[in-house]
PLY file of the C-alpha trace (Angstrom):
ply
format ascii 1.0
element vertex 354
property float x
property float y
property float z
element edge 353
property int vertex1
property int vertex2
end_header
-3.64 14.81 16.38
-6.92 13.21 15.62
-7.33 10.84 12.60
-8.07 12.39 9.29
-11.27 12.58 7.59
-10.43 11.61 4.01
-12.59 12.03 0.98
-11.54 10.81 -2.84
-9.56 13.77 -3.86
-10.62 13.27 -7.60
-14.43 13.07 -6.82
-14.18 16.12 -5.02
-12.69 18.06 -7.99
-15.37 16.49 -10.16
-18.13 17.81 -7.94
-16.77 21.31 -7.94
-16.25 21.42 -11.63
-19.45 19.67 -12.65
-21.37 22.09 -10.36
-20.05 24.77 -12.77
-20.43 23.09 -15.72
-23.33 23.31 -18.42
-24.42 21.50 -21.44
-22.94 24.24 -23.53
-19.45 24.30 -22.04
-18.61 20.64 -22.66
-19.56 18.28 -25.44
-20.90 14.95 -24.69
-17.79 13.24 -25.47
-15.76 15.43 -23.42
-18.06 14.73 -20.54
-17.58 11.01 -21.07
-13.79 11.08 -21.16
-13.81 13.32 -18.12
-15.81 10.81 -16.31
-13.39 8.03 -17.49
-10.48 10.15 -16.00
-12.18 10.52 -12.71
-12.84 6.52 -12.33
-9.26 5.74 -13.08
-7.69 8.50 -10.66
-10.18 7.09 -8.00
-8.88 3.61 -8.64
-5.23 4.71 -8.49
-5.91 6.57 -5.21
-7.22 3.73 -3.57
-4.55 1.58 -4.27
-2.18 4.01 -2.14
-1.62 2.24 1.30
-2.03 4.69 4.31
0.91 6.46 5.47
1.14 4.20 8.57
1.84 1.09 6.53
4.65 0.04 4.62
4.44 -3.14 2.36
7.60 -4.75 0.95
7.04 -7.94 -1.58
9.26 -11.02 -1.44
12.40 -10.52 -3.26
12.29 -14.42 -4.34
9.46 -16.91 -4.37
6.80 -16.51 -1.72
7.14 -19.51 0.84
5.42 -18.13 3.69
2.65 -16.03 4.90
3.05 -12.35 5.22
5.04 -11.25 8.24
3.59 -7.96 10.05
6.39 -5.84 12.29
5.06 -4.02 15.33
7.20 -1.64 17.11
7.78 -0.20 20.50
5.74 2.78 21.81
8.26 5.38 20.07
9.12 3.04 16.94
8.16 4.23 13.59
8.37 2.58 10.24
11.80 3.72 9.39
13.44 2.25 12.16
12.69 -1.44 10.66
14.56 -0.37 7.44
17.70 -2.52 8.08
15.64 -5.78 8.61
13.67 -5.50 5.42
16.06 -7.13 2.99
16.66 -10.33 4.97
13.03 -10.83 6.08
11.63 -10.38 2.61
13.21 -13.10 0.96
10.59 -15.50 0.98
7.62 -13.50 2.23
5.82 -10.11 2.17
6.67 -7.60 5.00
4.39 -5.41 6.09
5.58 -2.50 8.80
2.74 -1.17 10.89
2.25 1.78 12.80
-0.15 1.31 15.63
-2.67 4.25 16.58
-0.93 6.77 17.95
2.67 5.87 16.88
4.40 8.19 13.78
2.04 8.63 11.12
-0.93 6.84 12.52
-3.20 9.30 14.01
-5.27 8.48 17.12
-9.05 7.82 16.16
-11.60 10.75 16.60
-12.99 8.78 19.62
-9.42 9.02 21.06
-9.39 5.32 21.87
-5.94 3.90 21.65
-6.67 1.13 24.11
-5.19 -2.44 23.40
-8.70 -3.77 22.07
-8.98 -0.72 19.82
-5.32 -1.15 18.43
-6.16 -4.93 17.68
-9.29 -4.22 15.89
-7.74 -1.30 13.70
-4.71 -3.78 12.74
-6.96 -6.57 11.99
-9.21 -4.18 9.86
-5.92 -2.75 8.11
-4.46 -6.02 7.31
-8.11 -7.34 5.97
-8.25 -4.28 3.61
-4.69 -4.79 2.35
-4.35 -8.66 2.20
-7.90 -9.74 1.05
-7.39 -9.50 -2.64
-4.51 -11.86 -2.31
-6.45 -14.72 -1.33
-9.29 -16.93 -2.49
-12.84 -15.92 -1.47
-13.80 -17.63 2.08
-10.13 -18.62 2.65
-8.91 -17.54 5.87
-5.61 -15.09 5.35
-2.61 -16.50 7.47
-0.11 -14.11 8.91
2.58 -13.98 11.31
3.50 -11.26 13.55
6.77 -9.89 15.10
6.02 -7.60 17.92
8.46 -5.87 20.41
7.49 -4.59 23.69
4.11 -2.49 23.01
4.01 -4.23 19.33
4.02 -7.49 21.24
1.03 -6.66 23.40
-1.05 -5.39 20.39
-0.04 -8.52 18.55
-1.20 -10.90 21.55
-4.47 -8.62 21.70
-5.02 -9.07 17.98
-4.73 -12.98 18.44
-7.16 -12.80 21.28
-9.69 -10.96 19.28
-9.51 -12.78 16.05
-11.29 -15.56 17.84
-14.28 -13.29 18.22
-14.60 -12.59 14.51
-16.29 -14.30 11.40
-13.66 -16.84 10.03
-15.75 -17.58 7.08
-15.29 -14.07 5.22
-11.74 -13.64 4.23
-10.61 -13.21 7.84
-7.31 -12.46 9.18
-5.69 -15.43 10.94
-2.40 -15.30 13.14
-0.40 -18.26 12.45
2.63 -17.56 14.69
3.77 -14.83 17.26
7.17 -13.81 17.78
7.39 -11.35 20.78
10.32 -9.80 21.83
10.60 -8.03 25.46
7.38 -9.20 26.69
6.98 -10.91 29.90
4.22 -11.72 32.66
4.76 -8.16 33.76
7.16 -5.38 33.98
9.82 -5.32 36.51
9.42 -2.59 39.38
11.92 -0.25 37.38
9.98 -0.95 34.27
6.84 0.29 36.18
8.31 3.40 37.09
9.80 4.23 34.07
6.29 3.88 32.03
4.86 6.12 34.91
7.59 8.84 34.00
7.07 9.12 30.44
3.91 10.90 30.66
5.14 13.51 32.63
8.15 14.04 30.62
5.96 14.48 27.83
3.60 17.20 29.16
6.59 18.93 30.44
8.57 18.88 27.40
6.49 18.54 24.18
9.68 18.64 22.08
9.92 14.95 23.08
13.56 15.46 23.77
13.55 14.72 27.45
11.31 12.02 26.74
13.72 10.55 24.00
16.59 10.73 26.28
14.61 8.91 29.15
13.29 6.13 26.63
16.94 5.46 25.32
18.32 5.05 28.74
15.34 2.57 29.79
15.52 0.14 26.81
19.40 0.07 25.87
22.05 -1.40 27.52
24.66 0.97 29.12
27.41 -0.87 26.98
25.67 0.10 23.75
24.95 3.33 24.57
28.71 4.01 25.53
29.97 2.54 21.97
27.53 4.96 19.96
29.14 8.00 18.50
28.01 11.37 19.63
26.52 11.94 16.24
24.74 8.78 16.23
23.24 9.24 19.56
21.86 12.51 18.57
20.53 11.22 15.54
18.64 8.59 17.53
17.24 11.28 19.81
16.12 13.55 16.87
14.43 10.53 15.16
12.40 9.87 18.27
11.26 13.47 18.82
10.77 14.16 15.01
8.81 11.13 14.35
6.22 11.03 17.09
3.69 13.45 18.38
2.94 14.13 22.18
-0.97 13.52 21.91
-0.19 10.07 20.27
2.21 8.88 22.75
0.25 10.12 25.53
-2.84 8.07 24.34
-0.83 4.84 24.06
1.06 5.39 27.58
-2.15 6.24 29.51
-4.72 3.80 27.70
-2.56 0.80 26.25
-0.38 0.19 29.59
-2.42 -2.41 31.34
-1.43 -2.90 35.23
-4.30 -4.71 36.61
-3.82 -8.55 36.26
-7.50 -9.25 36.24
-8.11 -6.90 33.31
-8.65 -9.06 30.11
-5.75 -7.25 28.19
-3.00 -7.84 30.85
-0.34 -9.96 29.23
-1.09 -12.89 31.76
-4.93 -12.57 30.83
-4.14 -12.56 27.28
-2.01 -15.50 27.54
-4.70 -17.47 29.35
-7.06 -16.63 26.64
-4.81 -17.97 24.17
-4.36 -21.17 25.88
-8.14 -21.61 25.65
-7.91 -20.69 21.86
-5.36 -23.71 21.44
-7.40 -26.02 23.15
-10.65 -25.42 21.00
-8.88 -25.27 17.47
-7.75 -27.78 15.13
-3.86 -27.72 14.53
-4.46 -25.96 11.07
-6.14 -22.84 13.10
-3.62 -22.94 16.25
-1.75 -19.66 17.23
1.48 -20.65 18.60
4.38 -18.33 20.02
8.00 -17.83 20.75
9.80 -15.42 23.25
12.72 -13.45 22.66
14.47 -11.05 25.41
17.80 -9.29 25.88
20.07 -10.75 28.68
20.06 -7.08 30.44
16.62 -6.09 29.79
15.56 -4.22 32.78
11.81 -3.38 31.53
10.75 -7.05 31.08
13.54 -9.22 32.86
14.68 -12.60 31.51
12.72 -14.18 34.57
9.39 -12.70 33.98
9.75 -13.57 30.00
10.65 -16.97 31.14
7.84 -17.28 33.78
5.35 -16.42 30.72
7.04 -19.16 28.64
6.46 -21.72 31.20
2.94 -20.81 31.94
1.56 -20.58 28.52
0.88 -23.65 26.49
0.58 -22.00 23.23
4.30 -20.67 23.72
6.78 -23.27 22.29
10.64 -24.04 22.73
13.00 -21.96 25.16
13.13 -18.22 25.39
15.82 -17.08 23.13
18.00 -14.78 25.35
20.18 -12.47 23.61
23.42 -11.72 25.22
24.63 -8.08 26.24
21.64 -6.61 24.99
18.85 -4.42 27.06
15.26 -4.10 26.13
15.80 -2.92 22.33
16.64 -6.04 21.07
15.29 -5.40 17.75
17.82 -2.59 17.34
21.01 -3.45 19.56
21.30 -7.00 18.19
19.36 -7.14 14.76
21.29 -10.05 13.29
20.71 -12.08 16.18
17.07 -10.99 16.44
16.30 -11.72 12.85
17.91 -15.20 13.28
15.45 -15.98 16.39
12.59 -14.55 13.96
13.18 -16.58 10.97
13.93 -19.73 12.56
10.66 -19.94 14.25
8.67 -18.82 11.39
10.45 -21.12 8.88
10.24 -24.26 11.09
7.68 -26.45 9.38
7.71 -28.65 12.41
5.98 -26.25 14.74
2.61 -27.00 14.28
1.12 -26.71 17.87
1.83 -25.69 21.35
3.08 -27.85 24.27
1.53 -31.25 24.75
-1.89 -30.59 26.55
-3.07 -33.06 29.02
0 1
1 2
2 3
3 4
4 5
5 6
6 7
7 8
8 9
9 10
10 11
11 12
12 13
13 14
14 15
15 16
16 17
17 18
18 19
19 20
20 21
21 22
22 23
23 24
24 25
25 26
26 27
27 28
28 29
29 30
30 31
31 32
32 33
33 34
34 35
35 36
36 37
37 38
38 39
39 40
40 41
41 42
42 43
43 44
44 45
45 46
46 47
47 48
48 49
49 50
50 51
51 52
52 53
53 54
54 55
55 56
56 57
57 58
58 59
59 60
60 61
61 62
62 63
63 64
64 65
65 66
66 67
67 68
68 69
69 70
70 71
71 72
72 73
73 74
74 75
75 76
76 77
77 78
78 79
79 80
80 81
81 82
82 83
83 84
84 85
85 86
86 87
87 88
88 89
89 90
90 91
91 92
92 93
93 94
94 95
95 96
96 97
97 98
98 99
99 100
100 101
101 102
102 103
103 104
104 105
105 106
106 107
107 108
108 109
109 110
110 111
111 112
112 113
113 114
114 115
115 116
116 117
117 118
118 119
119 120
120 121
121 122
122 123
123 124
124 125
125 126
126 127
127 128
128 129
129 130
130 131
131 132
132 133
133 134
134 135
135 136
136 137
137 138
138 139
139 140
140 141
141 142
142 143
143 144
144 145
145 146
146 147
147 148
148 149
149 150
150 151
151 152
152 153
153 154
154 155
155 156
156 157
157 158
158 159
159 160
160 161
161 162
162 163
163 164
164 165
165 166
166 167
167 168
168 169
169 170
170 171
171 172
172 173
173 174
174 175
175 176
176 177
177 178
178 179
179 180
180 181
181 182
182 183
183 184
184 185
185 186
186 187
187 188
188 189
189 190
190 191
191 192
192 193
193 194
194 195
195 196
196 197
197 198
198 199
199 200
200 201
201 202
202 203
203 204
204 205
205 206
206 207
207 208
208 209
209 210
210 211
211 212
212 213
213 214
214 215
215 216
216 217
217 218
218 219
219 220
220 221
221 222
222 223
223 224
224 225
225 226
226 227
227 228
228 229
229 230
230 231
231 232
232 233
233 234
234 235
235 236
236 237
237 238
238 239
239 240
240 241
241 242
242 243
243 244
244 245
245 246
246 247
247 248
248 249
249 250
250 251
251 252
252 253
253 254
254 255
255 256
256 257
257 258
258 259
259 260
260 261
261 262
262 263
263 264
264 265
265 266
266 267
267 268
268 269
269 270
270 271
271 272
272 273
273 274
274 275
275 276
276 277
277 278
278 279
279 280
280 281
281 282
282 283
283 284
284 285
285 286
286 287
287 288
288 289
289 290
290 291
291 292
292 293
293 294
294 295
295 296
296 297
297 298
298 299
299 300
300 301
301 302
302 303
303 304
304 305
305 306
306 307
307 308
308 309
309 310
310 311
311 312
312 313
313 314
314 315
315 316
316 317
317 318
318 319
319 320
320 321
321 322
322 323
323 324
324 325
325 326
326 327
327 328
328 329
329 330
330 331
331 332
332 333
333 334
334 335
335 336
336 337
337 338
338 339
339 340
340 341
341 342
342 343
343 344
344 345
345 346
346 347
347 348
348 349
349 350
350 351
351 352
352 353
């Protein structure tokens, strides 16, 4: 599924109708009214957010920057629904599907790599939020990214340093990353290697859905699910995604080479350099969270990332009795981890620099 080419529907209708009109068929007043109607309709169409984006305004006073939620590979907008009420009390929340996820088609050039993902996210946020700021002021946002979404968040934070900050730019204030370590476990690498084969051999995505559930949820959690709930999970993964999009993510955004600038360790080093070069007001700081039983990004690898990265503050939040899919297995504890970090006004920088 390639990215759609959109045009303004009202303008298209106007061109068709006007091409058939003559001065004898409509009076000047009717033509003026018709043009005004088209202008109004086009303005309304431009205000409709893209399908891969869901924006929820704060339910109370807005005290904090907008929070962007980025999900794992097969996670779509609706999987965040149960988090929204608690997260929107004092901030706008934007749920974003990355290129290849859910309703977000891969671009016409087929590029779903991490830098492409990051550029598209920053562009979309700029288009969505620029009207809410004063001219030339940076637009501060926070991002909570899970697994693949965490890697996209890190890539976006790296790219923001290469963009012009003077023109209503997006600036990431805080990153809350779940299930992201220095590297994947051996099991995690094997699981990621198996997913493309499963998708190619079963384009219904049922086999892939089973495999990703087994890889990301703890055994105890899966055993506790009623059969109807388990089947609903499988149906949702299979029906909300498409093979082409998932394959693009798995084959282009999964970086294994530690020397690649978009490997987790490389991005962490780039963010350390960014921390040293900016004032406190422009620092990006991070927090890590992981499930105690995570087999994709084990606690030891997540802790190592925390220890080595200067921009990641505080200790890792380890949520007990949870696998990789902390966001869904332990929703309340995960939200507490996110909000305690984002709402802490004392967290203004990374670790002490020598």
